[in-house]
C-alpha positions, 0 to 999 in steps of 0.5 A: 271171801265176798265182802258184804255191804254191811257188817251186822253186830247184834241188832246193828247193821254197819255200812262197809264203806271207805271214807271217800265212798261215804262222803260221796254218798252224803254229798249226793244226798245233799245235792238231791235233797234226800234225807239221811241220818248218820250215826257212828257206832263205837263199842259203847253205842253198840252195847247200848243198842244190845241193851236197849231195843228202842235205841237199836230200832232207832239205829235201823233208821240211820245210816251207820258207820263204824267208829273205833276198835270195838266195832272193828273187833266185833265185825272181825269176830262175827263176820271174819273181816273188819272195816276198810277204814275207821270212820270216827265222826271227829275225823269224818266230819271235817273231811266231809266239810272239806269235800262239800261244795262252796256255800254249803250251809252247816248248823250246829246243835249241842254242847254248852253255849260257850263250847258250841259258839267256839266250835262254830268259830273254829269250823268257820276258820278251818272251812271258809268255803262253807257257811256256818249258818247257825248254832244252838246249845244242847240245853233245852227241853222237849217243849223247845223242839218246835222252835229248834226245828224252825230255827234250823229250817229258817237257816236253810241248812244243808248239813246239821251236826247234832252233838248230844251224845248217844243215844240222845242225839240219835233219838232226837234226830229220828224224832225230828227227821220228818220236820227237819229240812236239812238233807244230811243230819249227823250225830257227832258225839263229842265233836264240838268239845274237840273242835272248840279245844275243850277236850284234847285229842289223842296223839295221831299215832295213838288214834291210828293204832286204835288207842284213842280210848286209852288216852280219853280214859286217862284224861277223863277217868271219872266220866269214862272209867265204867265205860272203858272197863266193865263196859268193854268187858260186857261188850266183848262178852256179848260179842262172844255170845253172838259168835257162839249163837251164830256157830250153833245156828250154822 
């Protein structure tokens, strides 16, 4: 069976790339100063896109990478095959920074003021060859957007990491894309919380088995219960409906 370059799950086309292929593509964009927005699609984000046409349209303007077991199941049910690797942002971004040329300038936007500051310090320690050229917390109003764009552009960032959660981060990235100078912009969800040590990650074996969501649910039941119970059921039901519609049409 010939593998398509994308797997379509509902309204979202997810790129079929290995981590090394995606990183090489983004570094090429950075070198050529070609603007690109990157989104990571997990089951929660895919369900949001199925429910919200505005968010679905926003993702068509992003280069979308697969994140987690939900995207893998969706791709396998709808296309017959999953993905070569799990490209969740929490692991992908450090790998991208590791591969970035010395002197690459990185700006952080999102999370609480103390969390983003700690994340900036942690990135500077773990990736000393890149420059953390600035950061701004995620607590701002629409009227602050012009100042945020000016600060990011003045910092001459090559990579902008936006950690506001979806769909807010992707909507903002696309709304400001024309004004922002950094060629590579990534929506990174809870990355700053993990990097700052605010939220504990699942053990490596659980992550490799695709069970990080179980660990997160156990540690944040109030916030994540609905997403990982009724949300999962709704996602799987929608995938089955899409599969049925696809079979009826063929």
